[in-house]
LUMVO-271869 format. One record per residue (C-alpha): residue number from 1; residue in three letters; y, x, z. Coordinates in Angstrom, 1 decimal, always signed. Layout:
BEGIN
   seq   type        Y        X        Z
   NUM    ALA        Y        X        Z
...
! end
This chain:
BEGIN
   seq   type        Y        X        Z
     1    MET     +0.0     +0.0     +0.0
     2    VAL     +3.5     +1.2     -0.8
     3    GLY     +5.7     +1.8     +2.2
     4    VAL     +9.0     +0.3     +2.9
     5    VAL    +11.1     +3.4     +2.2
     6    GLN    +12.0     +2.6     -1.4
     7    ALA    +15.7     +2.4     -1.7
     8    GLY    +17.7     +5.6     -2.0
     9    LEU    +15.2     +7.6     -4.0
    10    THR    +16.6     +9.9     -6.6
    11    VAL    +14.4    +10.1     -9.7
    12    ALA    +14.8    +12.2    -12.8
    13    VAL    +13.8    +10.1    -15.8
    14    PHE    +13.0    +11.8    -19.1
    15    ALA    +13.4     +9.6    -22.1
    16    SER    +14.5     +9.9    -25.7
    17    ASP    +15.3     +7.4    -28.4
    18    LYS    +15.5    +10.1    -31.1
    19    GLY    +12.8    +11.0    -33.6
    20    PRO     +9.4     +9.6    -34.2
    21    GLY     +7.6     +8.0    -31.3
    22    ASP     +7.0     +4.7    -29.6
    23    PRO     +8.9     +1.9    -31.4
    24    GLU     +9.2     +0.0    -28.1
    25    ARG    +10.8     +2.9    -26.2
    26    ALA    +14.4     +1.5    -26.1
    27    SER    +13.1     -1.7    -24.5
    28    LEU    +10.9     +0.3    -22.1
    29    MET    +13.9     +2.4    -21.2
    30    SER    +15.9     -0.7    -20.5
    31    GLU    +13.1     -2.2    -18.3
    32    VAL    +12.8     +1.0    -16.3
    33    GLY    +16.6     +1.2    -15.8
    34    ARG    +16.7     -2.4    -14.6
    35    VAL    +13.7     -2.1    -12.3
    36    PHE    +14.7     +1.2    -10.8
    37    ALA    +18.3     +0.0    -10.2
    38    ARG    +17.1     -3.2     -8.5
    39    LYS    +14.9     -1.1     -6.2
    40    GLY    +17.9     +1.0     -5.2
    41    ALA    +16.9     +4.2     -7.0
    42    ARG    +19.5     +6.7     -8.2
    43    VAL    +18.6     +7.7    -11.8
    44    LEU    +19.2    +11.2    -13.1
    45    CYS    +19.1    +11.5    -16.9
    46    LEU    +19.2    +14.6    -19.1
    47    ALA    +21.5    +14.8    -22.1
    48    GLU    +21.2    +17.8    -24.3
    49    GLN    +21.3    +18.6    -28.1
    50    GLY    +22.5    +15.1    -28.8
    51    VAL    +19.7    +13.3    -27.0
    52    LEU    +20.9    +10.7    -24.5
    53    PRO    +18.8     +7.8    -23.2
    54    VAL    +21.6     +5.2    -23.7
    55    PRO    +19.3     +2.1    -23.1
    56    LEU    +18.1     +3.5    -19.8
    57    ILE    +21.6     +4.3    -18.5
    58    THR    +23.1     +1.0    -19.7
    59    ALA    +20.4     -1.1    -18.2
    60    ALA    +20.5     +0.7    -14.9
    61    ARG    +24.3     +0.4    -14.6
    62    THR    +24.2     -3.3    -15.7
    63    ALA    +21.7     -3.9    -12.9
    64    GLY    +24.1     -2.2    -10.4
    65    GLY    +22.3     +1.1    -10.2
    66    GLN    +23.6     +4.6     -9.8
    67    VAL    +23.2     +6.9    -12.7
    68    GLU    +24.1    +10.6    -13.2
    69    VAL    +23.9    +12.4    -16.5
    70    VAL    +23.0    +16.1    -16.4
    71    ALA    +24.2    +17.5    -19.7
    72    ASP    +24.7    +20.5    -21.9
    73    ALA    +28.2    +21.4    -23.0
    74    SER    +27.9    +19.6    -26.4
    75    ILE    +27.4    +16.1    -24.9
    76    VAL    +30.0    +13.4    -25.6
    77    LEU    +29.3    +10.2    -23.9
    78    PRO    +29.9     +7.0    -25.9
    79    PRO    +32.9     +5.0    -24.7
    80    ALA    +30.7     +2.4    -23.0
    81    LEU    +29.4     +5.1    -20.7
    82    SER    +32.7     +6.7    -19.9
    83    GLY    +32.5     +5.9    -16.2
    84    VAL    +29.1     +7.6    -15.7
    85    PRO    +29.2    +10.7    -13.5
    86    THR    +28.3    +13.7    -15.6
    87    THR    +27.3    +17.2    -14.5
    88    VAL    +27.7    +19.7    -17.3
    89    LEU    +25.5    +22.8    -16.9
    90    PRO    +25.6    +25.1    -20.0
    91    ASP    +22.3    +26.9    -19.2
    92    PRO    +19.1    +24.9    -19.9
    93    ARG    +17.3    +26.5    -16.9
    94    GLU    +20.2    +25.4    -14.6
    95    ARG    +19.9    +21.8    -15.9
    96    HIS    +16.2    +21.6    -15.4
    97    SER    +16.4    +23.2    -12.0
    98    TYR    +19.2    +20.8    -11.0
    99    LEU    +17.1    +17.8    -12.1
   100    ALA    +14.0    +19.0    -10.2
   101    ASN    +15.9    +19.9     -7.0
   102    ALA    +18.0    +16.7     -6.9
   103    SER    +15.0    +14.3     -7.3
   104    VAL    +11.9    +13.3     -5.4
   105    ALA     +9.9    +12.8     -8.6
   106    LEU    +10.0    +13.4    -12.4
   107    VAL     +9.3    +10.3    -14.5
   108    ALA     +8.2    +10.6    -18.1
   109    LEU     +8.6     +7.6    -20.5
   110    PRO     +6.9     +7.4    -23.8
   111    GLY     +9.3     +8.8    -26.4
   112    SER     +9.6    +11.8    -28.5
   113    LEU     +8.7    +15.5    -28.2
   114    ALA    +12.2    +16.1    -26.9
   115    SER    +11.7    +14.2    -23.7
   116    VAL     +8.3    +15.7    -23.0
   117    THR     +9.7    +19.2    -23.7
   118    SER    +12.6    +18.5    -21.2
   119    LEU    +10.1    +17.2    -18.6
   120    PHE     +8.1    +20.4    -18.9
   121    GLY    +11.3    +22.4    -18.5
   122    SER    +12.2    +20.7    -15.2
   123    TRP     +8.6    +20.6    -13.9
   124    SER     +8.2    +24.4    -14.6
   125    SER    +11.6    +25.3    -13.0
   126    GLY    +10.0    +26.5     -9.8
   127    THR    +10.6    +23.4     -7.8
   128    SER     +7.4    +21.5     -7.0
   129    ARG     +8.0    +17.8     -7.9
   130    PRO     +5.4    +15.2     -8.6
   131    VAL     +5.3    +13.8    -12.1
   132    VAL     +4.7    +10.1    -12.9
   133    MET     +4.1     +9.1    -16.5
   134    LEU     +4.3     +5.7    -18.0
   135    ASN     +1.2     +5.7    -20.2
   136    ARG     +2.2     +2.8    -22.4
   137    HIS     +0.1     +2.6    -25.6
   138    LYS     -1.8     +5.6    -24.3
   139    ALA     +1.2     +7.9    -24.8
   140    PHE     -0.1    +10.3    -22.2
   141    ASP     -3.8    +10.0    -22.5
   142    VAL     -4.3    +13.6    -23.5
   143    ILE     -2.5    +14.7    -20.4
   144    ARG     -4.5    +12.2    -18.3
   145    GLY     -7.7    +13.6    -19.8
   146    PHE     -6.6    +17.2    -18.9
   147    ALA     -5.8    +16.1    -15.4
   148    THR     -9.1    +14.4    -15.0
   149    ASP    -11.2    +17.2    -16.6
   150    VAL     -9.4    +20.4    -15.5
   151    LEU     -7.0    +19.7    -12.6
   152    ALA     -9.4    +17.5    -10.6
   153    ALA    -11.9    +20.4    -10.6
   154    SER     -9.5    +23.2     -9.8
   155    VAL     -6.5    +21.8     -7.9
   156    SER     -7.0    +20.1     -4.6
   157    ASN     -5.0    +16.9     -4.2
   158    TYR     -3.9    +17.0     -7.8
   159    ASP     -3.3    +13.3     -7.7
   160    ARG     -0.3    +13.9     -5.4
   161    THR     +1.2    +16.0     -8.2
   162    ILE     +0.5    +13.9    -11.3
   163    GLN     +0.2    +10.1    -11.6
   164    PHE     -0.1     +7.7    -14.5
   165    ALA     +1.1     +4.2    -14.6
   166    GLU     +0.4     +1.4    -17.1
   167    THR     +3.4     -0.9    -16.3
   168    VAL     +6.9     -0.4    -15.2
   169    ASP     +6.3     -2.0    -11.8
   170    ASP     +3.3     +0.3    -11.4
   171    LEU     +5.5     +3.2    -12.4
   172    TRP     +7.9     +2.4     -9.5
   173    ASN     +5.1     +1.9     -7.0
   174    LYS     +3.6     +5.3     -7.9
   175    VAL     +7.0     +7.0     -7.7
   176    VAL     +7.4     +5.6     -4.2
   177    TRP     +3.8     +6.7     -3.3
   178    VAL     +4.3    +10.3     -4.5
   179    SER     +7.6    +10.6     -2.8
   180    GLU     +5.9     +9.5     +0.5
   181    GLN     +3.2    +12.1     +0.0
   182    LYS     +5.8    +14.9     +0.0
   183    ARG     +7.2    +13.9     +3.4
! end
């Protein structure tokens, strides 16, 4: 059962609406933004090389949530997002480290290779944060298979480090669960 300590979690969400990938990703980003905002989470989003998860940010803000964009120097927010707090860090390692250090978990949404690459950058930044992946349409089945076949046999309590969710509500519950495991 998920504990009561849900509000106030800061979660780094990796999502992209650029390039080939899941055609439903914009609607998934919106749903995640709404659900996480309604649960009281603070959402951190990465914006670099022109990739900005606008549907996620817009939905979270519309639902009354707190959002912060962590960006490279090239980012220009659209006028509709002008009030969103933005932290500009020119060095990619600094951005990824910031996201990992400021969050209780890293969340991966189905998207493009850009979002998965960014997730890996933050996960490998040296700060141990659990990862929760929304496995919609089997987007992360390869990683799930690796976790089951390799991590389970070699890393004790690997399930506290990596989780897979099938729905957005399940995603939130697993984020809460992994954050409680780190306490």
